[in-house]
SEGU-811267 format. One record per residue: residue number from 1; residue in three letters; chain; x, y, z of N, C-alpha, C in turn. Coordinates in nm, 4 decimals. Example, Ala and Ser with C-alpha at 12.3 -4.5 7.8 and 13.67 -1.06 7.14 Angstrom:
// SEGU-811267
R num residu chaine      nc1      nc2      nc3     cac1     cac2     cac3      cc1      cc2      cc3
R   1    ALA      A   1.3190  -0.5690   0.7800   1.2300  -0.4500   0.7800   1.3200  -0.3300   0.7800
R   2    SER      A   1.2850  -0.2250   0.7080   1.3670  -0.1060   0.7140   1.2900   0.0030   0.7870
//
This chain:
// SEGU-811267
R num residu chaine      nc1      nc2      nc3     cac1     cac2     cac3      cc1      cc2      cc3
R   1    UNK      A   0.0822  -0.1200   0.0000   0.0000   0.0000   0.0000   0.0863   0.1260   0.0000
R   2    UNK      A   0.1892   0.1268   0.0836   0.2714   0.2471   0.0935   0.3429   0.2747  -0.0379
R   3    UNK      A   0.4089   0.1746  -0.0910   0.4860   0.1974  -0.2125   0.3965   0.2141  -0.3345
R   4    UNK      A   0.2830   0.1474  -0.3373   0.1930   0.1629  -0.4516   0.1344   0.3037  -0.4579
R   5    UNK      A   0.1267   0.3718  -0.3441   0.0753   0.5095  -0.3434   0.1646   0.6006  -0.4266
R   6    UNK      A   0.2933   0.5745  -0.4274   0.3852   0.6572  -0.5054   0.3652   0.6378  -0.6553
R   7    UNK      A   0.3208   0.5204  -0.6959   0.2994   0.4948  -0.8381   0.1697   0.5574  -0.8878
R   8    UNK      A   0.0841   0.6015  -0.7971  -0.0456   0.6590  -0.8333  -0.0459   0.8118  -0.8324
R   9    UNK      A   0.0687   0.8720  -0.8133   0.0779   1.0178  -0.8064   0.0641   1.0774  -0.9460
R  10    UNK      A  -0.0160   1.1813  -0.9558  -0.0314   1.2532  -1.0825   0.0928   1.3382  -1.1085
R  11    UNK      A   0.1587   1.3097  -1.2192   0.2768   1.3888  -1.2567   0.2369   1.5345  -1.2784
R  12    UNK      A   0.1218   1.5572  -1.3437   0.0759   1.6940  -1.3705   0.0475   1.7683  -1.2409
R  13    UNK      A  -0.0121   1.7002  -1.1439  -0.0377   1.7631  -1.0151   0.0916   1.7995  -0.9445
R  14    UNK      A   0.1874   1.7067  -0.9464   0.3164   1.7329  -0.8819   0.3908   1.8466  -0.9518
R  15    UNK      A   0.3862   1.8490  -1.0845   0.4524   1.9574  -1.1590   0.3867   2.0923  -1.1314
R  16    UNK      A   0.2531   2.0955  -1.1307   0.1821   2.2212  -1.1047   0.2093   2.2707  -0.9625
R  17    UNK      A   0.2075   2.1794  -0.8649   0.2359   2.2188  -0.7268   0.3805   2.2665  -0.7129
R  18    UNK      A   0.4726   2.2025  -0.7840   0.6135   2.2441  -0.7817   0.6306   2.3826  -0.8423
R  19    UNK      A   0.5624   2.4054  -0.9537   0.5706   2.5371  -1.0176   0.5159   2.6448  -0.9242
R  20    UNK      A   0.4033   2.6164  -0.8598   0.3471   2.7131  -0.7659   0.4454   2.7429  -0.6536
R  21    UNK      A   0.4999   2.6389  -0.5924   0.5892   2.6614  -0.4779   0.7131   2.7402  -0.5180
R  22    UNK      A   0.7629   2.7167  -0.6392   0.8803   2.7884  -0.6870   0.8488   2.9370  -0.7068
R  23    UNK      A   0.7392   2.9665  -0.7748   0.7013   3.1056  -0.8015   0.6630   3.1760  -0.6716
R  24    UNK      A   0.5819   3.1112  -0.5896   0.5398   3.1720  -0.4628   0.6603   3.1961  -0.3723
R  25    UNK      A   0.7524   3.1018  -0.3662   0.8731   3.1200  -0.2851   0.9561   3.2379  -0.3333
R  26    UNK      A   0.9686   3.2516  -0.4661   1.0433   3.3644  -0.5208   0.9796   3.4978  -0.4875
R  27    UNK      A   0.8481   3.5047  -0.5009   0.7766   3.6292  -0.4694   0.7811   3.6563  -0.3199
R  28    UNK      A   0.7548   3.5532  -0.2405   0.7487   3.5731  -0.0953   0.8849   3.6140  -0.0389
R  29    UNK      A   0.9867   3.5325  -0.0670   1.1186   3.5600  -0.0086   1.1975   3.6658  -0.0842
R  30    UNK      A   1.1665   3.6864  -0.2114   1.2399   3.7847  -0.2903   1.1800   3.9231  -0.2898
R  31    UNK      A   1.0473   3.9329  -0.2679   0.9802   4.0621  -0.2768   0.9115   4.1009  -0.1455
R  32    UNK      A   0.8338   4.0100  -0.0894   0.7508   4.0447   0.0263   0.8234   4.0414   0.1607
R  33    UNK      A   0.9152   3.9475   0.1790   0.9690   3.9263   0.3131   1.1182   3.9477   0.3342
R  34    UNK      A   1.1960   3.9949   0.2370   1.3407   3.9983   0.2603   1.3837   4.0852   0.3782
R  35    UNK      A   1.3169   4.1985   0.3984   1.3541   4.2868   0.5101   1.3283   4.2166   0.6444
R  36    UNK      A   1.2138   4.1518   0.6549   1.1771   4.0835   0.7792   1.2631   3.9588   0.8011
R  37    UNK      A   1.2954   3.8912   0.6927   1.3805   3.7732   0.6999   1.5189   3.8119   0.7516
R  38    UNK      A   1.5764   3.9179   0.6957   1.7084   3.9650   0.7406   1.7040   4.0065   0.8869
R  39    UNK      A   1.5968   4.0742   0.9265   1.5831   4.1167   1.0667   1.5748   3.9951   1.1594
R  40    UNK      A   1.5030   3.8933   1.1187   1.4890   3.7745   1.2038   1.6216   3.7009   1.2203
R  41    UNK      A   1.7121   3.7205   1.1251   1.8450   3.6588   1.1335   1.9489   3.7519   1.1941
R  42    UNK      A   1.9074   3.8730   1.2331   2.0007   3.9691   1.2896   2.0945   4.0275   1.1860
R  43    UNK      A   2.0520   4.0320   1.0595   2.1380   4.0783   0.9503   2.0813   4.1995   0.8784
R  44    UNK      A   1.9976   4.2756   0.9469   1.9328   4.3884   0.8794   2.0316   4.4967   0.8376
R  45    UNK      A   2.1475   4.5047   0.9024   2.2449   4.6071   0.8658   2.3439   4.5584   0.7595
R  46    UNK      A   2.3373   4.4320   0.7245   2.4265   4.3773   0.6228   2.3637   4.3906   0.4843
R  47    UNK      A   2.4461   4.4028   0.3816   2.3891   4.4080   0.2459   2.3255   4.2738   0.2104
R  48    UNK      A   2.2205   4.2802   0.1327   2.1526   4.1580   0.0894   2.2450   4.0758   0.0003
R  49    UNK      A   2.2410   3.9460   0.0186   2.3221   3.8584  -0.0658   2.2434   3.8218  -0.1910
R  50    UNK      A   2.3140   3.8022  -0.2982   2.2506   3.7607  -0.4235   2.2284   3.6096  -0.4188
R  51    UNK      A   2.1122   3.5652  -0.4628   2.0870   3.4204  -0.4623   2.1821   3.3481  -0.5573
R  52    UNK      A   2.2279   3.2324  -0.5141   2.3102   3.1476  -0.6008   2.2287   3.0238  -0.6376
R  53    UNK      A   2.2874   2.9327  -0.7105   2.2142   2.8152  -0.7567   2.1624   2.7304  -0.6403
R  54    UNK      A   2.2408   2.7181  -0.5336   2.1966   2.6377  -0.4196   2.0736   2.6987  -0.3532
R  55    UNK      A   2.0733   2.8308  -0.3349   1.9588   2.8936  -0.2682   1.8353   2.8998  -0.3581
R  56    UNK      A   1.8525   2.8794  -0.4874   1.7380   2.8745  -0.5790   1.6900   2.7310  -0.5969
R  57    UNK      A   1.7817   2.6415  -0.6299   1.7428   2.5046  -0.6605   1.7237   2.4171  -0.5367
R  58    UNK      A   1.7958   2.4457  -0.4293   1.7837   2.3645  -0.3078   1.6417   2.3598  -0.2542
R  59    UNK      A   1.5790   2.4745  -0.2284   1.4400   2.4724  -0.1809   1.3439   2.4107  -0.2831
R  60    UNK      A   1.3710   2.4304  -0.4115   1.2858   2.3723  -0.5153   1.2876   2.2197  -0.5066
R  61    UNK      A   1.4061   2.1623  -0.4942   1.4176   2.0162  -0.4836   1.3523   1.9672  -0.3539
R  62    UNK      A   1.3752   2.0384  -0.2444   1.3114   2.0009  -0.1167   1.1592   2.0068  -0.1283
R  63    UNK      A   1.1075   2.1078  -0.1968   0.9622   2.1171  -0.2166   0.9103   2.0013  -0.3007
R  64    UNK      A   0.9851   1.9589  -0.3999   0.9423   1.8439  -0.4801   0.9300   1.7204  -0.3915
R  65    UNK      A   1.0259   1.6998  -0.3035   1.0201   1.5856  -0.2113   0.8952   1.5967  -0.1233
R  66    UNK      A   0.8687   1.7164  -0.0694   0.7495   1.7346   0.0146   0.6207   1.7138  -0.0655
R  67    UNK      A   0.6182   1.7602  -0.1892   0.4995   1.7468  -0.2739   0.4724   1.6003  -0.3048
R  68    UNK      A   0.5743   1.5266  -0.3435   0.5571   1.3846  -0.3735   0.5128   1.3095  -0.2476
R  69    UNK      A   0.5713   1.3424  -0.1349   0.5318   1.2785  -0.0093   0.3873   1.3114   0.0262
R  70    UNK      A   0.3487   1.4375   0.0111   0.2109   1.4768   0.0389   0.1142   1.4038  -0.0538
R  71    UNK      A   0.1491   1.3950  -0.1809   0.0638   1.3244  -0.2771   0.0486   1.1771  -0.2395
R  72    UNK      A   0.1568   1.1152  -0.1970   0.1499   0.9747  -0.1554   0.0629   0.9594  -0.0295
R  73    UNK      A   0.0791   1.0497   0.0663  -0.0040   1.0448   0.1875  -0.1509   1.0605   0.1505
R  74    UNK      A  -0.1801   1.1504   0.0579  -0.3184   1.1699   0.0144  -0.3758   1.0398  -0.0398
R  75    UNK      A  -0.2977   0.9661  -0.1159  -0.3423   0.8368  -0.1701  -0.3584   0.7342  -0.0582
R  76    UNK      A  -0.2631   0.7304   0.0337  -0.2665   0.6302   0.1406  -0.3861   0.6463   0.2338
R  77    UNK      A  -0.4226   0.7718   0.2625  -0.5330   0.7922   0.3565  -0.6656   0.8156   0.2862
R  78    UNK      A  -0.6648   0.8136   0.1550  -0.7886   0.8214   0.0789  -0.8572   0.9565   0.0810
R  79    UNK      A  -0.7812   1.0624   0.0573  -0.8409   1.1970   0.0489  -0.9429   1.1966  -0.0654
R  80    UNK      A  -1.0682   1.2292  -0.0311  -1.1771   1.2172  -0.1294  -1.2459   1.3490  -0.1617
R  81    UNK      A  -1.2027   1.4585  -0.0984  -1.2662   1.5874  -0.1264  -1.1629   1.6980  -0.1136
R  82    UNK      A  -1.1956   1.8112  -0.1735  -1.1073   1.9271  -0.1627  -1.0948   1.9717  -0.0174
R  83    UNK      A  -1.2040   1.9648   0.0562  -1.1991   2.0028   0.1986  -1.1017   1.9139   0.2753
R  84    UNK      A  -1.1052   1.7838   0.2483  -1.0100   1.6930   0.3134  -0.8662   1.7264   0.2741
R  85    UNK      A  -0.8466   1.7601   0.1469  -0.7123   1.7959   0.1007  -0.6629   1.9212   0.1727
R  86    UNK      A  -0.7504   2.0191   0.1897  -0.7117   2.1417   0.2596  -0.6833   2.1155   0.4069
R  87    UNK      A  -0.7629   2.0288   0.4696  -0.7342   1.9928   0.6089  -0.5978   1.9252   0.6204
R  88    UNK      A  -0.5677   1.8363   0.5264  -0.4361   1.7718   0.5268  -0.3262   1.8761   0.5095
R  89    UNK      A  -0.3458   1.9704   0.4177  -0.2478   2.0776   0.3993  -0.2269   2.1580   0.5253
R  90    UNK      A  -0.3356   2.1846   0.5974  -0.3260   2.2579   0.7237  -0.2517   2.1765   0.8298
R  91    UNK      A  -0.2825   2.0483   0.8372  -0.2150   1.9614   0.9344  -0.0661   1.9531   0.9042
R  92    UNK      A  -0.0314   1.9368   0.7769   0.1105   1.9292   0.7403   0.1796   2.0624   0.7674
R  93    UNK      A   0.1160   2.1734   0.7270   0.1770   2.3050   0.7478   0.1928   2.3403   0.8945
R  94    UNK      A   0.0828   2.3310   0.9684   0.0854   2.3714   1.1100   0.1412   2.2633   1.2011
R  95    UNK      A   0.1268   2.1367   1.1609   0.1690   2.0278   1.2480   0.3106   1.9796   1.2262
R  96    UNK      A   0.3632   1.9993   1.1055   0.4988   1.9541   1.0759   0.5925   2.0682   1.0366
R  97    UNK      A   0.5523   2.1455   0.9361   0.6451   2.2446   0.8807   0.6782   2.3566   0.9791
R  98    UNK      A   0.5764   2.4129   1.0434   0.6044   2.5228   1.1376   0.6841   2.4757   1.2594
R  99    UNK      A   0.6461   2.3648   1.3247   0.7292   2.3195   1.4367   0.8715   2.2837   1.3948
R 100    UNK      A   0.8881   2.2272   1.2745   1.0232   2.1946   1.2281   1.1032   2.3223   1.2038
R 101    UNK      A   1.0394   2.4240   1.1485   1.1055   2.5534   1.1271   1.1538   2.6100   1.2607
R 102    UNK      A   1.0682   2.6065   1.3613   1.1064   2.6580   1.4928   1.2152   2.5715   1.5557
R 103    UNK      A   1.2045   2.4413   1.5402   1.3070   2.3515   1.5948   1.4434   2.3823   1.5354
R 104    UNK      A   1.4477   2.4041   1.4048   1.5743   2.4370   1.3384   1.6275   2.5712   1.3877
R 105    UNK      A   1.5370   2.6671   1.4094   1.5787   2.8026   1.4477   1.6198   2.8147   1.5938
R 106    UNK      A   1.5834   2.7194   1.6755   1.6228   2.7271   1.8172   1.7649   2.6723   1.8296
R 107    UNK      A   1.8581   2.7573   1.7979   2.0004   2.7277   1.8138   2.0759   2.8603   1.8107
R 108    UNK      A   2.2008   2.8611   1.8518   2.2749   2.9879   1.8624   2.2932   3.0645   1.7318
R 109    UNK      A   2.2746   3.0006   1.6168   2.2919   3.0692   1.4885   2.1720   3.1532   1.4486
R 110    UNK      A   2.0606   3.1380   1.5199   1.9390   3.2142   1.4923   1.9092   3.3009   1.6144
R 111    UNK      A   1.9397   3.4301   1.6078   1.9221   3.5149   1.7262   1.7756   3.5354   1.7655
R 112    UNK      A   1.6844   3.5206   1.6695   1.5416   3.5435   1.6966   1.4595   3.4282   1.6383
R 113    UNK      A   1.4602   3.3125   1.7058   1.3937   3.1953   1.6474   1.2432   3.2129   1.6277
R 114    UNK      A   1.1774   3.2837   1.7188   1.0327   3.3013   1.7039   1.0012   3.3992   1.5905
R 115    UNK      A   1.0829   3.5003   1.5751   1.0674   3.5931   1.4635   1.0926   3.5211   1.3309
R 116    UNK      A   1.1959   3.4405   1.3269   1.2278   3.3634   1.2068   1.1103   3.2731   1.1679
R 117    UNK      A   1.0533   3.2054   1.2650   0.9396   3.1174   1.2383   0.8186   3.1980   1.1927
R 118    UNK      A   0.7960   3.3133   1.2542   0.6841   3.3987   1.2158   0.6996   3.4480   1.0717
R 119    UNK      A   0.8204   3.4786   1.0302   0.8445   3.5238   0.8932   0.8195   3.4096   0.7944
R 120    UNK      A   0.8561   3.2886   0.8306   0.8416   3.1742   0.7415   0.7020   3.1129   0.7439
R 121    UNK      A   0.6262   3.1365   0.8499   0.4951   3.0731   0.8674   0.3999   3.0957   0.7499
R 122    UNK      A   0.3828   3.2179   0.7017   0.2892   3.2354   0.5900   0.3276   3.1537   0.4664
R 123    UNK      A   0.4555   3.1497   0.4350   0.4979   3.0708   0.3188   0.4647   2.9232   0.3389
R 124    UNK      A   0.5013   2.8684   0.4536   0.4776   2.7264   0.4779   0.3293   2.6922   0.4786
R 125    UNK      A   0.2491   2.7741   0.5439   0.1057   2.7450   0.5506   0.0383   2.7589   0.4147
R 126    UNK      A   0.0632   2.8696   0.3464  -0.0005   2.8913   0.2159   0.0460   2.7855   0.1165
R 127    UNK      A   0.1750   2.7593   0.1123   0.2236   2.6617   0.0147   0.1706   2.5224   0.0450
R 128    UNK      A   0.1614   2.4851   0.1711   0.1081   2.3535   0.2064  -0.0387   2.3406   0.1678
R 129    UNK      A  -0.1160   2.4448   0.1925  -0.2576   2.4437   0.1550  -0.2753   2.4371   0.0033
R 130    UNK      A  -0.2037   2.5221  -0.0685  -0.2184   2.5255  -0.2144  -0.1652   2.3969  -0.2771
R 131    UNK      A  -0.0521   2.3468  -0.2302   0.0008   2.2222  -0.2847  -0.0988   2.1081  -0.2664
R 132    UNK      A  -0.1580   2.0984  -0.1497  -0.2555   1.9924  -0.1244  -0.3775   2.0079  -0.2143
R 133    UNK      A  -0.4252   2.1296  -0.2308  -0.5406   2.1534  -0.3173  -0.5076   2.1193  -0.4627
R 134    UNK      A  -0.3917   2.1635  -0.5107  -0.3525   2.1353  -0.6499  -0.3374   1.9855  -0.6712
R 135    UNK      A  -0.2742   1.9176  -0.5766  -0.2565   1.7727  -0.5899  -0.3918   1.7019  -0.5964
R 136    UNK      A  -0.4882   1.7481  -0.5164  -0.6210   1.6866  -0.5206  -0.6901   1.7169  -0.6530
R 137    UNK      A  -0.6892   1.8422  -0.6936  -0.7619   1.8819  -0.8141  -0.7042   1.8213  -0.9420
R 138    UNK      A  -0.5746   1.7925  -0.9439  -0.5103   1.7385  -1.0634  -0.4711   1.5917  -1.0480
R 139    UNK      A  -0.5409   1.5213  -0.9615  -0.5053   1.3789  -0.9427  -0.5541   1.2925  -1.0565
//
């Protein structure tokens, strides 16, 4: 059952969700949140760094892994409605992604872990909800 769920994933759904996460991440972190992101890292007085291939492609690849995993979970638990897909997106966003973000930020390299999590929360929640909805609609 677990492995067969991966064979039932819609390639189009995964591609559409990946495209959304890539564009939304670029807009969110590149346009809407860079000032707040720098402040949460204690780097507001430093010049902004230019994105390199790792900072562009790394999150994209990680999102693909999350999207494929979410799609497989949707198959395994039998998501049968858009409402169920959105609830799953909320559970994944609020139950896994946000606590993991805070867990990573609670260390000496992050001077403001709660601020860092607050800056990242909208991206994680919105992307998790939209990815789940797209995966359901394009299954």
